PDB file of the backbone (N, CA, C, O) and the ligand in Angstrom, with CONECT records:
HET     ZN  A 101       1
ATOM      1  N   UNK A   1      35.169  -1.184  43.045  1.00  0.00           N
ATOM      2  CA  UNK A   1      36.354  -2.168  42.850  1.00  0.00           C
ATOM      3  C   UNK A   1      37.533  -1.388  42.570  1.00  0.00           C
ATOM      4  O   UNK A   1      37.531  -0.627  41.602  1.00  0.00           O
ATOM      5  N   UNK A   2      38.529  -1.498  43.310  1.00  0.00           N
ATOM      6  CA  UNK A   2      39.815  -0.678  43.168  1.00  0.00           C
ATOM      7  C   UNK A   2      40.578  -1.310  42.031  1.00  0.00           C
ATOM      8  O   UNK A   2      40.490  -2.519  41.816  1.00  0.00           O
ATOM      9  N   UNK A   3      41.330  -0.504  41.296  1.00  0.00           N
ATOM     10  CA  UNK A   3      42.221  -1.116  40.272  1.00  0.00           C
ATOM     11  C   UNK A   3      43.383  -1.760  40.868  1.00  0.00           C
ATOM     12  O   UNK A   3      43.583  -1.626  42.075  1.00  0.00           O
ATOM     13  N   UNK A   4      44.188  -2.463  40.123  1.00  0.00           N
ATOM     14  CA  UNK A   4      45.362  -3.176  40.677  1.00  0.00           C
ATOM     15  C   UNK A   4      46.256  -2.133  41.275  1.00  0.00           C
ATOM     16  O   UNK A   4      46.713  -2.293  42.407  1.00  0.00           O
ATOM     17  N   UNK A   5      46.547  -0.972  40.492  1.00  0.00           N
ATOM     18  CA  UNK A   5      47.471  -0.053  40.920  1.00  0.00           C
ATOM     19  C   UNK A   5      47.010   0.592  42.265  1.00  0.00           C
ATOM     20  O   UNK A   5      47.873   0.868  43.099  1.00  0.00           O
ATOM     21  N   UNK A   6      45.657   0.854  42.525  1.00  0.00           N
ATOM     22  CA  UNK A   6      45.108   1.439  43.710  1.00  0.00           C
ATOM     23  C   UNK A   6      45.319   0.445  44.793  1.00  0.00           C
ATOM     24  O   UNK A   6      45.601   0.826  45.929  1.00  0.00           O
ATOM     25  N   UNK A   7      45.191  -0.845  44.488  1.00  0.00           N
ATOM     26  CA  UNK A   7      45.334  -1.802  45.420  1.00  0.00           C
ATOM     27  C   UNK A   7      46.840  -1.885  45.840  1.00  0.00           C
ATOM     28  O   UNK A   7      47.105  -2.103  47.022  1.00  0.00           O
ATOM     29  N   UNK A   8      47.761  -1.731  44.987  1.00  0.00           N
ATOM     30  CA  UNK A   8      49.068  -1.801  45.401  1.00  0.00           C
ATOM     31  C   UNK A   8      49.440  -0.605  46.259  1.00  0.00           C
ATOM     32  O   UNK A   8      50.179  -0.736  47.235  1.00  0.00           O
ATOM     33  N   UNK A   9      48.859   0.707  45.847  1.00  0.00           N
ATOM     34  CA  UNK A   9      49.166   1.761  46.777  1.00  0.00           C
ATOM     35  C   UNK A   9      48.671   1.624  48.151  1.00  0.00           C
ATOM     36  O   UNK A   9      49.251   2.144  49.104  1.00  0.00           O
ATOM     37  N   UNK A  10      47.478   0.847  48.269  1.00  0.00           N
ATOM     38  CA  UNK A  10      47.024   0.846  49.715  1.00  0.00           C
ATOM     39  C   UNK A  10      47.814  -0.216  50.403  1.00  0.00           C
ATOM     40  O   UNK A  10      47.909  -0.162  51.629  1.00  0.00           O
ATOM     41  N   UNK A  11      48.439  -1.256  49.679  1.00  0.00           N
ATOM     42  CA  UNK A  11      49.371  -2.151  50.350  1.00  0.00           C
ATOM     43  C   UNK A  11      50.647  -1.542  50.845  1.00  0.00           C
ATOM     44  O   UNK A  11      51.135  -1.820  51.940  1.00  0.00           O
ATOM     45  N   UNK A  12      51.198  -0.644  49.930  1.00  0.00           N
ATOM     46  CA  UNK A  12      52.466  -0.049  50.116  1.00  0.00           C
ATOM     47  C   UNK A  12      52.277   1.142  51.205  1.00  0.00           C
ATOM     48  O   UNK A  12      53.304   1.570  51.734  1.00  0.00           O
ATOM     49  N   UNK A  13      51.084   1.676  51.552  1.00  0.00           N
ATOM     50  CA  UNK A  13      50.907   2.591  52.349  1.00  0.00           C
ATOM     51  C   UNK A  13      50.896   1.907  53.833  1.00  0.00           C
ATOM     52  O   UNK A  13      51.293   2.487  54.843  1.00  0.00           O
ATOM     53  N   UNK A  14      50.415   0.677  53.801  1.00  0.00           N
ATOM     54  CA  UNK A  14      50.285  -0.073  55.120  1.00  0.00           C
ATOM     55  C   UNK A  14      51.681  -0.798  55.562  1.00  0.00           C
ATOM     56  O   UNK A  14      51.898  -1.098  56.736  1.00  0.00           O
ATOM     57  N   UNK A  15      52.468  -1.011  54.659  1.00  0.00           N
ATOM     58  CA  UNK A  15      53.758  -1.634  54.930  1.00  0.00           C
ATOM     59  C   UNK A  15      54.823  -1.528  53.831  1.00  0.00           C
ATOM     60  O   UNK A  15      54.679  -0.739  52.897  1.00  0.00           O
ATOM     61  N   UNK A  16      55.880  -2.317  53.947  1.00  0.00           N
ATOM     62  CA  UNK A  16      56.943  -2.130  52.900  1.00  0.00           C
ATOM     63  C   UNK A  16      57.075  -3.530  52.303  1.00  0.00           C
ATOM     64  O   UNK A  16      56.994  -4.543  52.998  1.00  0.00           O
ATOM     65  N   UNK A  17      57.263  -3.540  51.106  1.00  0.00           N
ATOM     66  CA  UNK A  17      57.419  -4.851  50.323  1.00  0.00           C
ATOM     67  C   UNK A  17      58.564  -4.890  49.242  1.00  0.00           C
ATOM     68  O   UNK A  17      58.945  -3.862  48.682  1.00  0.00           O
ATOM     69  N   UNK A  18      59.038  -6.014  49.005  1.00  0.00           N
ATOM     70  CA  UNK A  18      59.929  -6.028  47.945  1.00  0.00           C
ATOM     71  C   UNK A  18      59.069  -6.268  46.724  1.00  0.00           C
ATOM     72  O   UNK A  18      57.890  -6.593  46.859  1.00  0.00           O
ATOM     73  N   UNK A  19      59.672  -6.106  45.444  1.00  0.00           N
ATOM     74  CA  UNK A  19      58.792  -6.250  44.305  1.00  0.00           C
ATOM     75  C   UNK A  19      58.231  -7.665  44.231  1.00  0.00           C
ATOM     76  O   UNK A  19      57.074  -7.883  43.870  1.00  0.00           O
ATOM     77  N   UNK A  20      59.107  -8.636  44.593  1.00  0.00           N
ATOM     78  CA  UNK A  20      58.739  -9.998  44.576  1.00  0.00           C
ATOM     79  C   UNK A  20      57.537 -10.365  45.429  1.00  0.00           C
ATOM     80  O   UNK A  20      56.648 -11.111  45.018  1.00  0.00           O
ATOM     81  N   UNK A  21      57.547  -9.793  46.669  1.00  0.00           N
ATOM     82  CA  UNK A  21      56.496 -10.028  47.646  1.00  0.00           C
ATOM     83  C   UNK A  21      55.191  -9.396  47.091  1.00  0.00           C
ATOM     84  O   UNK A  21      54.094  -9.952  47.150  1.00  0.00           O
ATOM     85  N   UNK A  22      55.423  -8.182  46.551  1.00  0.00           N
ATOM     86  CA  UNK A  22      54.155  -7.446  46.237  1.00  0.00           C
ATOM     87  C   UNK A  22      53.668  -8.050  44.894  1.00  0.00           C
ATOM     88  O   UNK A  22      52.460  -7.953  44.675  1.00  0.00           O
ATOM     89  N   UNK A  23      54.380  -8.612  44.042  1.00  0.00           N
ATOM     90  CA  UNK A  23      53.851  -9.353  42.871  1.00  0.00           C
ATOM     91  C   UNK A  23      53.114 -10.497  43.315  1.00  0.00           C
ATOM     92  O   UNK A  23      52.021 -10.759  42.814  1.00  0.00           O
ATOM     93  N   UNK A  24      53.648 -11.230  44.257  1.00  0.00           N
ATOM     94  CA  UNK A  24      52.830 -12.466  44.923  1.00  0.00           C
ATOM     95  C   UNK A  24      51.631 -11.984  45.411  1.00  0.00           C
ATOM     96  O   UNK A  24      50.613 -12.630  45.162  1.00  0.00           O
ATOM     97  N   UNK A  25      51.558 -10.899  46.103  1.00  0.00           N
ATOM     98  CA  UNK A  25      50.338 -10.354  46.808  1.00  0.00           C
ATOM     99  C   UNK A  25      49.301 -10.106  45.841  1.00  0.00           C
ATOM    100  O   UNK A  25      48.172 -10.554  46.035  1.00  0.00           O
ATOM    101  N   UNK A  26      49.612  -9.362  44.711  1.00  0.00           N
ATOM    102  CA  UNK A  26      48.603  -9.036  43.806  1.00  0.00           C
ATOM    103  C   UNK A  26      48.484  -9.956  42.573  1.00  0.00           C
ATOM    104  O   UNK A  26      47.895  -9.615  41.547  1.00  0.00           O
ATOM    105  N   UNK A  27      49.072 -11.118  42.748  1.00  0.00           N
ATOM    106  CA  UNK A  27      49.028 -12.179  41.772  1.00  0.00           C
ATOM    107  C   UNK A  27      49.516 -11.725  40.374  1.00  0.00           C
ATOM    108  O   UNK A  27      48.805 -11.991  39.405  1.00  0.00           O
ATOM    109  N   UNK A  28      50.667 -11.067  40.207  1.00  0.00           N
ATOM    110  CA  UNK A  28      51.139 -10.448  39.080  1.00  0.00           C
ATOM    111  C   UNK A  28      52.581 -11.022  38.939  1.00  0.00           C
ATOM    112  O   UNK A  28      53.097 -11.691  39.834  1.00  0.00           O
ATOM    113  N   UNK A  29      53.200 -10.725  37.772  1.00  0.00           N
ATOM    114  CA  UNK A  29      54.579 -11.147  37.613  1.00  0.00           C
ATOM    115  C   UNK A  29      55.454  -9.871  37.832  1.00  0.00           C
ATOM    116  O   UNK A  29      54.972  -8.739  37.872  1.00  0.00           O
ATOM    117  N   UNK A  30      56.857 -10.168  37.979  1.00  0.00           N
ATOM    118  CA  UNK A  30      57.759  -9.095  38.313  1.00  0.00           C
ATOM    119  C   UNK A  30      57.745  -7.924  37.347  1.00  0.00           C
ATOM    120  O   UNK A  30      57.790  -6.751  37.716  1.00  0.00           O
ATOM    121  N   UNK A  31      57.678  -8.331  36.062  1.00  0.00           N
ATOM    122  CA  UNK A  31      57.793  -7.198  34.885  1.00  0.00           C
ATOM    123  C   UNK A  31      56.622  -6.298  35.053  1.00  0.00           C
ATOM    124  O   UNK A  31      56.824  -5.085  35.092  1.00  0.00           O
ATOM    125  N   UNK A  32      55.377  -6.789  35.159  1.00  0.00           N
ATOM    126  CA  UNK A  32      54.181  -5.988  35.297  1.00  0.00           C
ATOM    127  C   UNK A  32      54.175  -5.024  36.566  1.00  0.00           C
ATOM    128  O   UNK A  32      53.843  -3.839  36.587  1.00  0.00           O
ATOM    129  N   UNK A  33      54.626  -5.820  37.624  1.00  0.00           N
ATOM    130  CA  UNK A  33      54.821  -5.055  39.030  1.00  0.00           C
ATOM    131  C   UNK A  33      55.705  -3.966  38.924  1.00  0.00           C
ATOM    132  O   UNK A  33      55.363  -2.918  39.471  1.00  0.00           O
ATOM    133  N   UNK A  34      56.820  -4.017  38.299  1.00  0.00           N
ATOM    134  CA  UNK A  34      57.823  -3.052  38.149  1.00  0.00           C
ATOM    135  C   UNK A  34      57.077  -1.886  37.259  1.00  0.00           C
ATOM    136  O   UNK A  34      57.035  -0.709  37.616  1.00  0.00           O
ATOM    137  N   UNK A  35      56.569  -2.330  36.197  1.00  0.00           N
ATOM    138  CA  UNK A  35      55.857  -1.387  35.299  1.00  0.00           C
ATOM    139  C   UNK A  35      54.719  -0.514  36.024  1.00  0.00           C
ATOM    140  O   UNK A  35      54.618   0.700  35.847  1.00  0.00           O
ATOM    141  N   UNK A  36      53.896  -1.245  36.838  1.00  0.00           N
ATOM    142  CA  UNK A  36      53.007  -0.643  37.776  1.00  0.00           C
ATOM    143  C   UNK A  36      53.572   0.393  38.642  1.00  0.00           C
ATOM    144  O   UNK A  36      53.100   1.521  38.792  1.00  0.00           O
ATOM    145  N   UNK A  37      54.715  -0.123  39.251  1.00  0.00           N
ATOM    146  CA  UNK A  37      55.344   0.697  40.264  1.00  0.00           C
ATOM    147  C   UNK A  37      55.988   2.115  39.595  1.00  0.00           C
ATOM    148  O   UNK A  37      55.999   3.165  40.236  1.00  0.00           O
ATOM    149  N   UNK A  38      56.465   2.014  38.366  1.00  0.00           N
ATOM    150  CA  UNK A  38      56.770   3.143  37.656  1.00  0.00           C
ATOM    151  C   UNK A  38      55.799   4.041  37.461  1.00  0.00           C
ATOM    152  O   UNK A  38      56.079   5.236  37.560  1.00  0.00           O
ATOM    153  N   UNK A  39      54.582   3.657  37.173  1.00  0.00           N
ATOM    154  CA  UNK A  39      53.304   4.467  37.042  1.00  0.00           C
ATOM    155  C   UNK A  39      52.983   5.104  38.419  1.00  0.00           C
ATOM    156  O   UNK A  39      52.733   6.305  38.523  1.00  0.00           O
ATOM    157  N   UNK A  40      53.000   4.223  39.506  1.00  0.00           N
ATOM    158  CA  UNK A  40      52.591   4.761  40.705  1.00  0.00           C
ATOM    159  C   UNK A  40      53.597   5.817  41.219  1.00  0.00           C
ATOM    160  O   UNK A  40      53.202   6.787  41.865  1.00  0.00           O
ATOM    161  N   UNK A  41      54.822   5.628  40.943  1.00  0.00           N
ATOM    162  CA  UNK A  41      55.861   6.645  41.232  1.00  0.00           C
ATOM    163  C   UNK A  41      55.492   8.029  40.621  1.00  0.00           C
ATOM    164  O   UNK A  41      55.662   9.048  41.289  1.00  0.00           O
ATOM    165  N   UNK A  42      54.969   8.076  39.311  1.00  0.00           N
ATOM    166  CA  UNK A  42      54.478   9.194  38.840  1.00  0.00           C
ATOM    167  C   UNK A  42      53.267   9.892  39.639  1.00  0.00           C
ATOM    168  O   UNK A  42      53.145  11.105  39.812  1.00  0.00           O
ATOM    169  N   UNK A  43      52.438   8.929  40.072  1.00  0.00           N
ATOM    170  CA  UNK A  43      51.216   9.443  40.693  1.00  0.00           C
ATOM    171  C   UNK A  43      51.610   9.955  42.231  1.00  0.00           C
ATOM    172  O   UNK A  43      51.196  11.037  42.647  1.00  0.00           O
ATOM    173  N   UNK A  44      52.328   9.205  42.917  1.00  0.00           N
ATOM    174  CA  UNK A  44      52.532   9.611  44.312  1.00  0.00           C
ATOM    175  C   UNK A  44      53.861  10.335  44.443  1.00  0.00           C
ATOM    176  O   UNK A  44      54.144  10.762  45.563  1.00  0.00           O
ATOM    177  N   UNK A  45      54.734  10.535  43.420  1.00  0.00           N
ATOM    178  CA  UNK A  45      55.854  11.289  43.535  1.00  0.00           C
ATOM    179  C   UNK A  45      56.732  10.850  44.692  1.00  0.00           C
ATOM    180  O   UNK A  45      56.966   9.663  44.922  1.00  0.00           O
ATOM    181  N   UNK A  46      57.271  11.997  45.509  1.00  0.00           N
ATOM    182  CA  UNK A  46      58.117  11.753  46.613  1.00  0.00           C
ATOM    183  C   UNK A  46      57.679  10.946  47.839  1.00  0.00           C
ATOM    184  O   UNK A  46      58.432  10.624  48.758  1.00  0.00           O
ATOM    185  N   UNK A  47      56.312  10.642  47.743  1.00  0.00           N
ATOM    186  CA  UNK A  47      55.818   9.793  48.931  1.00  0.00           C
ATOM    187  C   UNK A  47      56.177   8.311  48.788  1.00  0.00           C
ATOM    188  O   UNK A  47      56.018   7.484  49.687  1.00  0.00           O
ATOM    189  N   UNK A  48      56.720   8.032  47.467  1.00  0.00           N
ATOM    190  CA  UNK A  48      57.247   6.686  47.380  1.00  0.00           C
ATOM    191  C   UNK A  48      58.703   6.497  47.893  1.00  0.00           C
ATOM    192  O   UNK A  48      59.623   7.187  47.454  1.00  0.00           O
ATOM    193  N   UNK A  49      58.868   5.587  48.789  1.00  0.00           N
ATOM    194  CA  UNK A  49      60.244   5.404  49.507  1.00  0.00           C
ATOM    195  C   UNK A  49      60.806   4.150  49.070  1.00  0.00           C
ATOM    196  O   UNK A  49      60.093   3.195  48.762  1.00  0.00           O
ATOM    197  N   UNK A  50      62.150   4.127  49.032  1.00  0.00           N
ATOM    198  CA  UNK A  50      62.801   2.914  48.826  1.00  0.00           C
ATOM    199  C   UNK A  50      63.891   2.628  49.839  1.00  0.00           C
ATOM    200  O   UNK A  50      64.774   3.468  50.008  1.00  0.00           O
ATOM    201  N   UNK A  51      63.885   1.490  50.527  1.00  0.00           N
ATOM    202  CA  UNK A  51      64.948   1.212  51.491  1.00  0.00           C
ATOM    203  C   UNK A  51      65.895   0.252  50.795  1.00  0.00           C
ATOM    204  O   UNK A  51      65.512  -0.835  50.363  1.00  0.00           O
ATOM    205  N   UNK A  52      67.184   0.702  50.697  1.00  0.00           N
ATOM    206  CA  UNK A  52      68.217  -0.053  49.896  1.00  0.00           C
ATOM    207  C   UNK A  52      68.181  -1.616  50.266  1.00  0.00           C
ATOM    208  O   UNK A  52      67.862  -2.104  51.350  1.00  0.00           O
ATOM    209  N   UNK A  53      68.596  -2.293  49.070  1.00  0.00           N
ATOM    210  CA  UNK A  53      68.933  -3.729  49.352  1.00  0.00           C
ATOM    211  C   UNK A  53      70.146  -3.965  50.047  1.00  0.00           C
ATOM    212  O   UNK A  53      71.020  -3.098  50.034  1.00  0.00           O
ATOM    213  N   UNK A  54      70.304  -5.034  50.651  1.00  0.00           N
ATOM    214  CA  UNK A  54      71.461  -5.244  51.473  1.00  0.00           C
ATOM    215  C   UNK A  54      71.893  -6.810  51.216  1.00  0.00           C
ATOM    216  O   UNK A  54      71.106  -7.720  50.956  1.00  0.00           O
ATOM    217  N   UNK A  55      73.277  -6.918  51.343  1.00  0.00           N
ATOM    218  CA  UNK A  55      73.770  -8.314  51.470  1.00  0.00           C
ATOM    219  C   UNK A  55      73.800  -8.868  52.780  1.00  0.00           C
ATOM    220  O   UNK A  55      74.352  -8.267  53.702  1.00  0.00           O
ATOM    221  N   UNK A  56      73.202 -10.060  52.939  1.00  0.00           N
ATOM    222  CA  UNK A  56      73.132 -10.610  54.146  1.00  0.00           C
ATOM    223  C   UNK A  56      74.510 -11.292  54.617  1.00  0.00           C
ATOM    224  O   UNK A  56      74.697 -11.601  55.794  1.00  0.00           O
ATOM    225  N   UNK A  57      75.369 -11.482  53.699  1.00  0.00           N
ATOM    226  CA  UNK A  57      76.782 -12.003  54.157  1.00  0.00           C
ATOM    227  C   UNK A  57      77.677 -11.089  54.728  1.00  0.00           C
ATOM    228  O   UNK A  57      78.292 -11.388  55.752  1.00  0.00           O
ATOM    229  N   UNK A  58      77.846  -9.759  54.045  1.00  0.00           N
ATOM    230  CA  UNK A  58      78.761  -8.831  54.325  1.00  0.00           C
ATOM    231  C   UNK A  58      78.189  -7.588  54.803  1.00  0.00           C
ATOM    232  O   UNK A  58      78.925  -6.744  55.314  1.00  0.00           O
ATOM    233  N   UNK A  59      76.914  -7.396  54.680  1.00  0.00           N
ATOM    234  CA  UNK A  59      76.062  -6.233  55.120  1.00  0.00           C
ATOM    235  C   UNK A  59      76.383  -5.023  54.127  1.00  0.00           C
ATOM    236  O   UNK A  59      76.208  -3.857  54.481  1.00  0.00           O
ATOM    237  N   UNK A  60      76.852  -5.364  52.887  1.00  0.00           N
ATOM    238  CA  UNK A  60      76.972  -4.369  51.928  1.00  0.00           C
ATOM    239  C   UNK A  60      75.658  -3.693  51.643  1.00  0.00           C
ATOM    240  O   UNK A  60      74.679  -4.414  51.452  1.00  0.00           O
ATOM    241  N   UNK A  61      75.535  -2.393  51.593  1.00  0.00           N
ATOM    242  CA  UNK A  61      74.208  -1.818  51.229  1.00  0.00           C
ATOM    243  C   UNK A  61      74.273  -1.245  49.771  1.00  0.00           C
ATOM    244  O   UNK A  61      75.235  -0.610  49.339  1.00  0.00           O
ATOM    245  N   UNK A  62      73.281  -1.506  49.151  1.00  0.00           N
ATOM    246  CA  UNK A  62      73.131  -1.027  47.631  1.00  0.00           C
ATOM    247  C   UNK A  62      72.538   0.330  47.702  1.00  0.00           C
ATOM    248  O   UNK A  62      71.356   0.505  47.408  1.00  0.00           O
ATOM    249  N   UNK A  63      73.355   1.349  48.101  1.00  0.00           N
ATOM    250  CA  UNK A  63      72.780   2.767  48.110  1.00  0.00           C
ATOM    251  C   UNK A  63      72.487   3.481  46.751  1.00  0.00           C
ATOM    252  O   UNK A  63      71.487   4.164  46.527  1.00  0.00           O
ATOM    253  N   UNK A  64      73.510   3.223  45.871  1.00  0.00           N
ATOM    254  CA  UNK A  64      73.417   4.042  44.700  1.00  0.00           C
ATOM    255  C   UNK A  64      72.595   3.259  43.479  1.00  0.00           C
ATOM    256  O   UNK A  64      73.007   3.266  42.319  1.00  0.00           O
ATOM    257  N   UNK A  65      71.533   2.672  43.847  1.00  0.00           N
ATOM    258  CA  UNK A  65      70.871   1.848  42.989  1.00  0.00           C
ATOM    259  C   UNK A  65      69.449   2.246  42.920  1.00  0.00           C
ATOM    260  O   UNK A  65      68.754   2.224  43.936  1.00  0.00           O
ATOM    261  N   UNK A  66      68.977   2.612  41.757  1.00  0.00           N
ATOM    262  CA  UNK A  66      67.383   2.845  41.703  1.00  0.00           C
ATOM    263  C   UNK A  66      66.439   1.887  41.077  1.00  0.00           C
ATOM    264  O   UNK A  66      65.231   2.095  40.964  1.00  0.00           O
ATOM    265  N   UNK A  67      67.082   0.795  40.667  1.00  0.00           N
ATOM    266  CA  UNK A  67      66.227  -0.314  40.184  1.00  0.00           C
ATOM    267  C   UNK A  67      65.439  -0.976  41.297  1.00  0.00           C
ATOM    268  O   UNK A  67      65.972  -1.083  42.401  1.00  0.00           O
ATOM    269  N   UNK A  68      64.164  -1.446  41.085  1.00  0.00           N
ATOM    270  CA  UNK A  68      63.497  -1.891  42.088  1.00  0.00           C
ATOM    271  C   UNK A  68      63.502  -3.482  42.375  1.00  0.00           C
ATOM    272  O   UNK A  68      62.940  -3.976  43.352  1.00  0.00           O
ATOM    273  N   UNK A  69      64.192  -4.203  41.421  1.00  0.00           N
ATOM    274  CA  UNK A  69      64.322  -5.541  41.698  1.00  0.00           C
ATOM    275  C   UNK A  69      65.407  -5.919  42.572  1.00  0.00           C
ATOM    276  O   UNK A  69      66.187  -5.005  42.840  1.00  0.00           O
ATOM    277  N   UNK A  70      65.654  -7.112  43.107  1.00  0.00           N
ATOM    278  CA  UNK A  70      66.647  -7.494  43.913  1.00  0.00           C
ATOM    279  C   UNK A  70      67.725  -7.719  43.173  1.00  0.00           C
ATOM    280  O   UNK A  70      67.633  -8.417  42.163  1.00  0.00           O
ATOM    281  N   UNK A  71      69.038  -7.101  43.604  1.00  0.00           N
ATOM    282  CA  UNK A  71      70.232  -7.362  42.913  1.00  0.00           C
ATOM    283  C   UNK A  71      70.624  -8.846  42.915  1.00  0.00           C
ATOM    284  O   UNK A  71      70.215  -9.617  43.782  1.00  0.00           O
ATOM    285  N   UNK A  72      71.484  -9.241  41.846  1.00  0.00           N
ATOM    286  CA  UNK A  72      71.550 -10.710  41.903  1.00  0.00           C
ATOM    287  C   UNK A  72      72.790 -11.062  42.698  1.00  0.00           C
ATOM    288  O   UNK A  72      72.813 -12.158  43.257  1.00  0.00           O
ATOM    289  N   UNK A  73      73.821 -10.245  42.804  1.00  0.00           N
ATOM    290  CA  UNK A  73      75.057 -10.652  43.398  1.00  0.00           C
ATOM    291  C   UNK A  73      75.717  -9.305  44.169  1.00  0.00           C
ATOM    292  O   UNK A  73      75.548  -8.147  43.788  1.00  0.00           O
ATOM    293  N   UNK A  74      76.424  -9.678  45.215  1.00  0.00           N
ATOM    294  CA  UNK A  74      77.005  -8.526  45.912  1.00  0.00           C
ATOM    295  C   UNK A  74      78.364  -8.267  45.264  1.00  0.00           C
ATOM    296  O   UNK A  74      79.186  -9.147  45.008  1.00  0.00           O
ATOM    297  N   UNK A  75      78.511  -6.946  45.025  1.00  0.00           N
ATOM    298  CA  UNK A  75      79.847  -6.610  44.411  1.00  0.00           C
ATOM    299  C   UNK A  75      81.083  -6.766  45.271  1.00  0.00           C
ATOM    300  O   UNK A  75      82.224  -6.819  44.812  1.00  0.00           O
ATOM    301  N   UNK A  76      80.774  -6.835  46.534  1.00  0.00           N
ATOM    302  CA  UNK A  76      81.790  -6.727  47.497  1.00  0.00           C
ATOM    303  C   UNK A  76      82.318  -8.210  47.736  1.00  0.00           C
ATOM    304  O   UNK A  76      83.493  -8.519  47.538  1.00  0.00           O
ATOM    305  N   UNK A  77      81.313  -9.127  48.194  1.00  0.00           N
ATOM    306  CA  UNK A  77      81.775 -10.342  48.557  1.00  0.00           C
ATOM    307  C   UNK A  77      81.287 -11.415  47.582  1.00  0.00           C
ATOM    308  O   UNK A  77      81.560 -12.595  47.798  1.00  0.00           O
ATOM    309  N   UNK A  78      80.568 -11.039  46.510  1.00  0.00           N
ATOM    310  CA  UNK A  78      80.087 -12.080  45.459  1.00  0.00           C
ATOM    311  C   UNK A  78      79.041 -12.902  45.975  1.00  0.00           C
ATOM    312  O   UNK A  78      78.650 -13.797  45.227  1.00  0.00           O
ATOM    313  N   UNK A  79      78.474 -12.780  47.164  1.00  0.00           N
ATOM    314  CA  UNK A  79      77.348 -13.573  47.663  1.00  0.00           C
ATOM    315  C   UNK A  79      76.064 -13.174  46.908  1.00  0.00           C
ATOM    316  O   UNK A  79      75.825 -12.041  46.489  1.00  0.00           O
ATOM    317  N   UNK A  80      75.262 -14.268  46.790  1.00  0.00           N
ATOM    318  CA  UNK A  80      73.981 -14.006  46.119  1.00  0.00           C
ATOM    319  C   UNK A  80      72.851 -13.980  47.197  1.00  0.00           C
ATOM    320  O   UNK A  80      71.673 -14.127  46.872  1.00  0.00           O
ATOM    321  N   UNK A  81      73.222 -13.799  48.417  1.00  0.00           N
ATOM    322  CA  UNK A  81      72.253 -13.710  49.593  1.00  0.00           C
ATOM    323  C   UNK A  81      71.877 -12.130  49.715  1.00  0.00           C
ATOM    324  O   UNK A  81      72.348 -11.444  50.622  1.00  0.00           O
ATOM    325  N   UNK A  82      71.069 -11.652  48.816  1.00  0.00           N
ATOM    326  CA  UNK A  82      70.699 -10.316  48.937  1.00  0.00           C
ATOM    327  C   UNK A  82      69.179 -10.178  49.290  1.00  0.00           C
ATOM    328  O   UNK A  82      68.337 -10.921  48.786  1.00  0.00           O
ATOM    329  N   UNK A  83      68.911  -9.307  50.076  1.00  0.00           N
ATOM    330  CA  UNK A  83      67.494  -8.949  50.439  1.00  0.00           C
ATOM    331  C   UNK A  83      67.132  -7.471  50.063  1.00  0.00           C
ATOM    332  O   UNK A  83      67.957  -6.565  49.945  1.00  0.00           O
ATOM    333  N   UNK A  84      65.894  -7.369  49.905  1.00  0.00           N
ATOM    334  CA  UNK A  84      65.468  -5.938  49.511  1.00  0.00           C
ATOM    335  C   UNK A  84      65.590  -5.708  48.049  1.00  0.00           C
ATOM    336  O   UNK A  84      65.780  -6.687  47.328  1.00  0.00           O
ATOM    337  N   UNK A  85      65.499  -4.486  47.519  1.00  0.00           N
ATOM    338  CA  UNK A  85      65.059  -3.321  48.259  1.00  0.00           C
ATOM    339  C   UNK A  85      63.545  -3.318  48.561  1.00  0.00           C
ATOM    340  O   UNK A  85      62.736  -3.922  47.856  1.00  0.00           O
ATOM    341  N   UNK A  86      63.211  -2.590  49.665  1.00  0.00           N
ATOM    342  CA  UNK A  86      61.840  -2.598  50.046  1.00  0.00           C
ATOM    343  C   UNK A  86      61.262  -1.155  49.703  1.00  0.00           C
ATOM    344  O   UNK A  86      61.827  -0.075  49.875  1.00  0.00           O
ATOM    345  N   UNK A  87      59.993  -1.402  49.174  1.00  0.00           N
ATOM    346  CA  UNK A  87      59.339  -0.158  48.736  1.00  0.00           C
ATOM    347  C   UNK A  87      58.111   0.033  49.574  1.00  0.00           C
ATOM    348  O   UNK A  87      57.389  -0.881  49.971  1.00  0.00           O
ATOM    349  N   UNK A  88      57.925   1.486  49.832  1.00  0.00           N
ATOM    350  CA  UNK A  88      56.678   1.818  50.622  1.00  0.00           C
ATOM    351  C   UNK A  88      56.208   3.046  50.190  1.00  0.00           C
ATOM    352  O   UNK A  88      56.905   3.722  49.434  1.00  0.00           O
ATOM    353  N   UNK A  89      55.026   3.464  50.598  1.00  0.00           N
ATOM    354  CA  UNK A  89      54.529   4.696  50.286  1.00  0.00           C
ATOM    355  C   UNK A  89      54.131   5.481  51.617  1.00  0.00           C
ATOM    356  O   UNK A  89      53.411   4.925  52.446  1.00  0.00           O
ATOM    357  N   UNK A  90      54.560   6.655  51.796  1.00  0.00           N
ATOM    358  CA  UNK A  90      54.246   7.479  52.867  1.00  0.00           C
ATOM    359  C   UNK A  90      52.873   8.104  52.744  1.00  0.00           C
ATOM    360  O   UNK A  90      52.584   8.819  51.784  1.00  0.00           O
ATOM    361  N   UNK A  91      52.007   7.821  53.752  1.00  0.00           N
ATOM    362  CA  UNK A  91      50.626   8.269  53.536  1.00  0.00           C
ATOM    363  C   UNK A  91      50.491   9.817  53.328  1.00  0.00           C
ATOM    364  O   UNK A  91      51.214  10.588  53.959  1.00  0.00           O
ATOM    365  N   UNK A  92      49.583  10.244  52.465  1.00  0.00           N
ATOM    366  CA  UNK A  92      49.388  11.702  52.328  1.00  0.00           C
ATOM    367  C   UNK A  92      48.781  12.337  53.522  1.00  0.00           C
ATOM    368  O   UNK A  92      47.802  11.837  54.077  1.00  0.00           O
ATOM    369  N   UNK A  93      49.367  13.470  53.941  1.00  0.00           N
ATOM    370  CA  UNK A  93      48.688  13.844  55.251  1.00  0.00           C
ATOM    371  C   UNK A  93      47.667  14.990  54.943  1.00  0.00           C
ATOM    372  O   UNK A  93      46.986  15.470  55.849  1.00  0.00           O
TER     373      UNK A  93
HETATM  374 ZN    ZN A 101      78.307  -9.087  50.329  1.00  0.00          ZN2+
END
C-alpha cells in the first residue's frame, strides 16, 4: 500500500497538476497537499518542475513566484482569472 506522498509522486510523474487538482485527486486539503509537496521537493530535488501560473485575461506569466498555490489576482490587469502553476516530476532515468 503506497503512502499518500508516494501516490502523489506517481501522479506527478505521469502528468502535471495544480495543487488544487492534486488535492482533489488524493482527497486532501490545500494546506496538507502543499505541506506534502514541500517534503516531496526534498525527496526528488530538481526533478520537481513547476510551470508558471498565467493570467488568462492578459497572459501575464508569474515567473518570479515559487509558492505553489494559484495567485489570487493578476498584478498587471487585476483580473482574478489565473490558471496554474502546474507541478510535475521528471521521471528518474
Ligand atoms: Zn492579467
